[in-house]
C-alpha positions in Angstrom: 34.9 -56.4 -63.0 38.6 -57.2 -63.0 40.5 -58.2 -59.8 42.3 -54.9 -59.8 39.1 -52.9 -60.0 37.7 -55.0 -57.1 40.8 -54.2 -54.9 40.4 -50.5 -55.7 36.7 -50.7 -54.7 37.6 -52.3 -51.4 40.1 -49.6 -50.7 37.5 -46.9 -51.1 36.5 -45.2 -47.9 33.0 -45.9 -46.5 32.5 -42.1 -46.1 31.9 -41.8 -49.9 34.8 -39.4 -50.4 37.8 -40.0 -52.5 40.1 -41.1 -49.7 41.9 -44.2 -48.8 41.3 -44.6 -45.0 39.3 -47.7 -45.5 36.6 -49.0 -43.2 38.3 -47.3 -40.2 37.2 -44.0 -41.7 38.1 -40.9 -39.7 36.6 -38.4 -42.1 34.2 -36.0 -40.3 32.4 -34.2 -43.1 29.1 -32.9 -41.9 30.0 -32.9 -38.2 31.2 -29.8 -36.3 32.8 -31.7 -33.4 34.5 -34.7 -34.9 32.3 -37.4 -33.5 31.2 -38.5 -37.0 27.5 -37.9 -36.4 26.0 -35.6 -39.1 23.2 -34.4 -36.7 25.7 -33.4 -34.0 26.0 -29.7 -33.3 27.9 -29.7 -30.1 31.0 -28.2 -31.6 34.7 -28.7 -30.7 34.0 -29.4 -27.1 32.2 -32.6 -27.9 33.4 -35.7 -25.9 31.2 -38.4 -27.4 31.7 -41.8 -25.8 34.7 -43.8 -27.2 34.6 -41.9 -30.5 31.3 -43.5 -31.4 28.5 -41.8 -33.3 26.1 -39.8 -31.2 22.8 -41.3 -30.5 19.6 -40.2 -28.7 20.9 -41.8 -25.5 24.3 -40.1 -25.7 24.9 -37.1 -23.5 28.1 -35.2 -24.1 30.2 -34.2 -21.1 29.6 -30.5 -21.7 25.9 -31.1 -21.6 26.2 -32.9 -18.2 28.4 -30.0 -17.0 25.7 -27.5 -18.0 23.0 -29.5 -16.1 25.2 -29.4 -13.0 25.6 -25.6 -13.5 21.8 -25.2 -13.7 21.4 -27.3 -10.6 23.9 -25.3 -8.6 22.2 -22.1 -9.8 18.8 -23.4 -8.6 20.3 -24.3 -5.2 21.8 -20.8 -4.9 18.5 -19.2 -5.8 16.7 -21.3 -3.2 19.3 -20.4 -0.5 19.0 -16.7 -1.3 15.2 -16.9 -1.0 15.4 -18.7 2.3 17.8 -16.0 3.6 15.5 -13.3 2.3 12.5 -14.9 4.0 14.4 -15.2 7.3 15.5 -11.6 7.2 12.0 -10.4 6.3 10.6 -12.3 9.2 13.1 -10.8 11.6 12.4 -7.3 10.3 8.7 -7.8 10.8 9.2 -9.2 14.3 11.6 -6.3 15.2 9.2 -3.7 13.8 6.3 -5.2 15.8 8.4 -5.2 19.0 9.5 -1.6 18.5 5.9 -0.5 17.9 4.7 -2.4 21.0 7.4 -0.9 23.1 6.6 2.6 21.9 2.9 2.2 22.9 3.7 0.7 26.3 6.3 3.5 27.1 3.5 6.0 26.4 1.2 4.1 28.7 3.6 3.8 31.6 3.1 7.3 33.1 -0.6 6.4 33.5 0.5 3.6 35.8 2.5 6.0 37.9 -0.6 7.9 38.7 -1.9 4.9 40.7 1.0 5.3 43.1 0.2 8.9 43.7 -3.6 8.3 43.8 -3.2 5.6 46.5 -1.3 8.0 48.8 -4.3 10.4 48.7 -7.1 7.9 49.2 -8.3 7.5 52.7 -11.4 5.3 52.1 -10.4 1.7 52.4 -13.1 0.5 49.9 -12.0 3.0 47.3 -8.4 2.1 47.9 -9.1 -1.6 47.3 -11.0 -0.7 44.1 -8.0 1.2 42.8 -5.6 -1.5 43.7 -7.8 -4.1 42.0 -7.8 -2.0 38.7 -4.0 -1.5 39.0 -3.6 -5.3 39.4 -5.7 -6.1 36.4 -3.7 -3.7 34.3 -0.5 -5.3 35.5 -1.8 -8.7 34.6 -2.8 -7.6 31.1 0.7 -6.1 30.6 2.3 -9.3 31.7 0.5 -11.2 28.9 2.4 -8.8 26.5 5.7 -9.6 28.1 5.8 -6.5 30.4 7.2 -7.0 33.9 7.8 -4.5 36.8 11.4 -4.3 38.0 11.8 -5.3 41.6 13.4 -2.5 43.6 12.8 -1.9 47.3 14.8 -4.2 49.4 16.8 -5.5 46.5 20.5 -4.9 45.8 21.2 -2.0 43.4 21.7 -3.3 39.9 22.9 -0.8 37.2 21.3 -3.0 34.5 17.9 -2.2 36.0 18.1 0.7 38.4 19.0 4.3 38.1 20.1 5.9 41.4 18.6 9.4 41.9 19.5 9.8 45.6 21.6 8.2 48.4 20.7 7.8 52.0 22.5 6.3 55.0 20.9 3.7 57.1 23.3 1.8 59.4 20.8 -0.9 60.0 20.9 -1.9 56.3 23.6 -3.1 54.0 25.3 -1.0 51.4 23.7 -0.7 48.0 20.3 -1.9 49.3 17.5 0.0 47.7 15.6 1.9 50.3 12.8 3.4 48.2 11.5 3.6 44.7 10.8 7.0 43.2 9.6 5.7 39.8 8.8 2.1 38.8 10.9 0.5 36.1 9.7 -2.1 33.5 11.0 -4.7 31.1 9.5 -5.9 27.8 10.5 -9.5 27.0 13.4 -9.2 29.4 14.6 -6.0 27.8 14.5 -2.8 29.9 12.1 -0.2 28.5 12.3 2.1 31.5 14.8 2.0 34.3 13.6 2.1 37.9 14.5 5.3 39.7 15.6 4.4 43.2 17.2 5.6 46.4 20.1 3.5 47.6 21.7 3.0 51.0 25.3 4.0 51.6 26.7 3.6 55.1 28.9 6.4 56.4 32.6 5.6 56.8 
């Protein structure tokens, strides 16, 4: 081979095409993204490292961005599920409380009969028996969060008491509850029935 033919052979591009770019070949035949790797299919958005050929260890930036996108999506799904579970738990709790309150409200008039019954009983032993039953029922209700609202001798409180009558007793302070017409109750510190009371108002 002549020296001229050797020089022409050296000038041939390593890519195998009829070009003259030499060993620093920038031809990208067979690659869609321009990285020079025939197996690469990442397209025009490829950002292979330093223009080198792709390898099994290479992860293009758009692939890393996609992984971050999937991770954020997974986090969002997890957050949405936690919110759903919290709301579902609250709804179940509220439904239970409403159902419990409804049953207790129906039961309260039965407790009122104890007050009327005790006024009619003259036998001390019978009276003690009725009071014992009343006390047991009260204790059972307390375990459910039910409490009787204090009234007689207390100051009138519009958050707990409903005034049905006013009397004047100069020996007592204004707004003192003189008598209770109907007992009031709370369930877990929430009023389920206001106490109906008679309040003192001094004459001017």
